[in-house]
N, C-alpha and C positions, 0 to 999 in steps of 0.2 A: 597834473593829471591830464590824460589824453582827452582831447575835445570830443564832442559828439559827432558820430557819423550821420550823414544825411538821412532824414526820416524815411525816404523812399527806399534807400539801400537797406536800412535796418529792417523795415517791414518785409521786404523781399526775402532777406536772409532768414528772418524768423519763420516765414512760411516754409522755406526750403528745409529747415532742420526740424520741423514739427509736422511731417506729412501723415503720420499714422496715429494721431491722438484720438481719433474716433474709436479706437479699439476698445474691446470690452474690458481690458485690463484697468483702464482708468476708472471706469464705472465700478468695477468690482472692488477696487481699493477704496474708493469713496464710500460705497455702501457698507463695507466692512467697518470703516471708521465710524460711520453713523450708527451702526448697530451697537458699538461698544464705546460710548462716550465716557469721559473721565473728568472729574472735577479738578480745580486748580491745584497744582503741585501733586496731583495723583495720576498724571498722564503717562504712566509706565508703559502700558501696552502701545499707546499711540506713539510715544517716543521710540520704542523699539522698532515699530513698523517703519517709521521715517528713517531711522538709523540704518536699517537693513537695506532700504532702497538706495541710500547714499553710498554705503559701502559697496554695493553691487555695481554702482556707477563709477567707482574708483576714487571716491572722496576719502580723505583722512578724517575719521569721525571721532568725536569726543562726546560721550554721553554723561549724564549726571551733572551738567552745568546748572548751577542753581537748583539742585535736586533732580529735576526731571527734564532739563533743557538739553537740546541736541545742537551741536555745531559741526558742520562738514566743511572741509577746506579742499579746494582743488586749485593747485598752483599750475599755471600753464604759460610760463614764460614771463617776459617783461610786460609791464602795463599796470593799469590802476587796479585797486582792490574794490570789488563790488560786493556789497552785502544784500542778500535777499532774505526777508524775514516772513515767517508765518507763525501764527499763534495756534495752540493745540488744545486748549481746555474747553470743557463743556459747562453747562449751567444746571443748577438744581431745579429743573423744570420737568414736569411729567408730560411726555410727548402725547399729542392728540391728533397726529397727522393721519394715522391709519395706513401709513406706508408699509409695503411688504418688508422693507428693511428698517423698520422703526427700532428705536432703542430697546435693547434687552436689559438695560440697567435701570430698573424702576426708579422713577423720580429724578433721573439725570438724562439730559438731552443736549444734542448739538443744536440748540435753538438760536445760535448766533453765527453758524456757518463755519466754525473753525475746522470742521472736517473737510470742507471745501478748500480752506486755506492750506492745510497740510497736503492734500491731494495735488493742488496746483504747484506747491513748492517742490514736492518730490518729483513730479513729472517734468517741471522746468529744469531742475537740477540734472535729471537724466538726459534730457534733450541737449542741454549745453555741454555735458560731459561727452556725449556721443559725437559732438561736432567741434571738438577741440581745434581742428585745423582752421576754423573760421574766426577764432578770436585769440587774444593773448592778454594775460593779466592773471589775477587771482579772484576766484569766486568763493565767497563764504556764504553758506546756507545756514540760517538760524531758525531752529524750531523752538519757539519761546513758550515757556509754561506760564500759566496763571495770569493771563491778560484780564480775565473777568474779575479776579480778586484784586487787580490793580497793583500787584507787587512783583510780577514776573520779570519785567524788563529791569527794574531796579535790582532785583536779586541777581540777575545775570551780570550786571555791571559790578555789583559788590563781589561777585565770584570771579572777577578778573577777566571778563570776556574781551575787554579792549587791550589787555596786556598778554593774554594767553594765545590770542589769535591775531592774524594780520588786521591792523586797524583800517577801517573803511575810508575810502575816498568819497564814496557815495552810498546811500542806503535807500532801498526800495521796499515798499509794502503795499498791500491792497486789502480791501474788505468787501465781502458780498453785501448787497444792500437790496431792500425792496425797490420795485420798479420793473416795468416790462423788460424781460430778459433781452439782452443784446445791446446794452449801452454801457459806456465806460466814463462816468463823470470824473472830472478833475476840478480842483479848486486851487488856484495859485494863492500863496500866503496862508493866512489863518483858515484852517478847515475844520478843526475840532476843538472843543472847549476844555478848560481845566475842570477837574472834579475833585471834591473833597468830601469826606465823610465826617460827621460830628456825632459823637455818642453823648447823650444827656441822661444822667441818672438823677431822678427826683427822689429825695429822701422824705418819707412821711413817718407817721406813727401808726402801726398796725393795730388791729383789734377786731372785735366781733361785728358782723354786719348789722346786728340789731342795735348797736350802741355807737353810731358814727360820731356822737358828740365827744366820745372819749379818744378819738383818733385824729390824726391829720391825714386825710385821704390823698395819697399820691396819684391815684388814678384821675381824680377830678382835676388836680393841679396840672398833671401832664396833659390832660385834655385841653385845658386853657392854654397851655404852652403851644400845643399843636395848632389850635385855632388862631392864636395871635401870630404865629409864624407865617400864616397865609397872607398877612398884610405886608410883610417885609418887601417882597418884590413889587407888589402893587402900589405901595405908598412910600417906599424909601429909595427905590432904584429908578433912575430916569428911564422913560419908555424906550429910548434909543440905545440903552445898554442891555444887551441880552443877558438874562440870568434866569435860573430855575432853582427853586428850593422845594425839596420833596421830603416829607416824613414817610419813610417806607417801612418803619418798624416801630411797634408799640407793644411792649411786653410788660404785663403786671399781673400778679396774683396767680393762684392755683385753683381756687374754687369760688363759687358765687357768694358764699356767706362769710367770707373772711376779707377784711380790708387789709391789703398787704402793706409792708413798710417801705416799699420802693416801687418805682415805675421806671422803665428804661425806654428811651426813644433813640431811633437811628435816623439821622437827618443827612440828606445828600444835597450838595449845592454844585451848580454848574455855572461857570463864569468865563468871560473872555478878556477881562481886564483886571489887573491886580488890585486896583483901587476898589472896584466893585466887589471883588472877593473879600477884601479886608472888611468892607462895610457889612456884607452878609454875615460873616463869621462873628463880628462884633455884635450884630443885632441878635443872633441866636443866643449868645451868652447873656446879653442884657435882658432879653425877654424871659429866659429861663430863670435867671436870678430874681427878677422882679416878681414873677408869678409865684415863685416859691416863698419869697418874703411876704407877699400879700396873703398867702394861704397859711402862714405861720409854721412853715416847715422847720424842723428842729435844726437843720443846718443847710447851707447853700447847696445847690446842685453841683454835681460833678459834670464838667463840660470838657470833653476831650476831642480835639481836632486831629483827624488822621488824614494827612495829605495823600491824595491819590495820584491822579494823572495831571501832568502839565498840559498846556495848550499844544496842539499839533499845528505847526506853521511850515507849510511847504515852501521850499526855495522857489520863488516865482519863476525864475529863469529855467530852472530844471523842470518844473512842472509844465511850463509851456513846451519845452522840448519833448518830454515824454507824451504829452497830449498830442503833439504833432505826429509822433510815431504811431500812436494808437489810431489816429484818424486815417493815416495811410494804410494801416493794417485792417481796419474794420469798416471804414467809410467815413466821410466828412460829417455826417449827421449823427454819428454814434457817440460823439464826445461833446459834453456840455459842462458848464460851470455848476457844480452841485451846491455852491453857496456854503456859508458857515453854519455848521451844525452844533447843537448843544450836547451831542454825544461826546464821549471822551475815549482816549486811547493812551497806552503807555509806550507806544511805538517809538516816539521821539527820543526817549531816554537812551535808546541804543545807539544814537548818533553822538559821537564825541563833539565837544564844543567846536562850532565852526564848520562841521561837516554837513554838506547839503543833503537833504532827503526829500523824497516824494512819496505821497500816499494817496491812492486813488480808489475808486469803487467799481464794482462789477454788479450790474443789476441782474436780478435772478427770478422775478415773479413769472410763473408760467402764463402764457398768453390767455388761456381760458379763465384763469383766476383774475387776471388784470381786466379783461373785458367785462367780467361780471361785477366788478367793483363799482360802487356808486360814485357819482361825480362826473363832471364834464372835462376838467383839465387834469394835467399830470399830478399836481399836488393833491387835489381832492381824491383821486384814485389811489395815490400812494398811501394816503391815510386810511384807506378802506381795505387794504390787502394785509395778510399776515406779515409782520415785520420781524426784525431781530428781537429775540427774547420771547417771542410768542410760542405757545405750545403747538401752534399750527404752521410754524415756519418750515417751508418745504421748497427749497430752490429747484428750479428746472434743471434737469440733467444736461440740457443743451449748453449750459455755461461751463461745463468741465473743460473742454478743449480751449475755448477763448481765454479762460482765466489762466491757463498755462502760457498761452502766447503773449498775454500782457506782460508777464514776468520775464519771459525769454527776450522779448523785444526791448524791455527796459534795460536788462543786463547788456544786451548787444549794443545798445546806444553808446556805451562806454568801452566795451571790450572788443568790438569787431575790429578785425585787422584793417 
C-alpha cells in the first residue's frame, strides 16, 4: 500500500479541491435528509438520494446491498483501495428541536446525526471525483444501513461486500458528537466499547389481581431481577474495568387487574474486555435464574444473548497520521484525544481481518447552546448539552463543510499522487 503523503501537503490539497462547500446545496441536502428520517433497514429514500449523488459524480453504484445499503466505486488508476463509510439510519425518537426542517416522520428522528454522515459522505465523494487528477487508486464509498439496530455492517459482510467490491487497504469513518462545534477528536487504539443485548423472559402463573396467592407474579420477580442486576457492575466488576449494564425495556401485562403469565426484560451491556463481558453475561443469567427459583416460577427464565457490536480499535499509527492531517487542516488546538467511550459502533466489522481503520469525531454543539450549558470544564458542559439520541439533538450547520474536508483529507492521505 502506498505510504502516507505529508500532512501539510494533504491539508493544502484538501482545501484546494473543496473551495465551494459553503454553497446552499450542501445545506439543502442535509435538511432534506433530516426532514425524512428512516429507521434501520428502511432507508430507501436516503439510499436513493446518496446513490443519485454518487452516480452523478461518475461512480459505479450498487444499491440494495444488505437490503438498503449503497456502495459506489470509482477506479482511478493504480494505487491503494480506500473505503469511506457513512451510516444512514435514524432512531424511533420524537423530535423536539423545533427546527424549521424538523422531521416530518412522526416518532422518527435523525437524533444521532446520520443525516450529517450521509451529507458528508456524498459531498466528499463528489469532491474527490471532481479532482481525479490529484490522486490515483480506487475509492469505495459505503452507505451503511442499520447501525442503530447493530446489524447493518454484519449484513453487508454477509451480503458479500468484501467479495463483490474492491477489498480495502484502509477504512475511514467518523461520527458527529456533542461538544463545542469546531473540534475533531481522535483516539488511537481502543475508542469504542463492545455492546451486547440480552433478552430475559420470566415465566409466571397468571391470574386475577384480587387473588395473587393463586398466581406466581412475574412482574414482581422481574422487578427483583432488575434491582439485583444493578449490583453487578458495582459489586462484581473491578473499578478500573469500564462496564455498563442497563435494563432499557420492561414489558408485562395488558391491564391493571390481571397478573400476567410472563414479563420480558431487555438488558444492554457495554464492555471493553472479553473477560469482563463474560462475567457480566454470566451474572445476568445467574441472577435471573436465582430470582425465578426463589419466586417459585413454573420454569427457569429464557435468557438469550444477542451479540451486537465489537470493540472499535483504531490502528494507532494510522490514527496519529490522520490526526496530524486534521491539525494541519483546522489548527493544532482542534484535535485532542477523546478517550475511550462506552458507546458502541459496528463500523469495525467492515474492515477485513488485518486491515487498518480509523474512526474519529466531529463536535457539533452550537456556541450559544454550549455557553449556556452548566459546568466549568469541557466534560461538565458536554454532559449538559443535548447529545446523540436526544430529541433535542440539533448539530450546528457550521460543521457541514468541515465534516466533508475531514473525509476528503483522510482519503487523500493515501490516494494523493
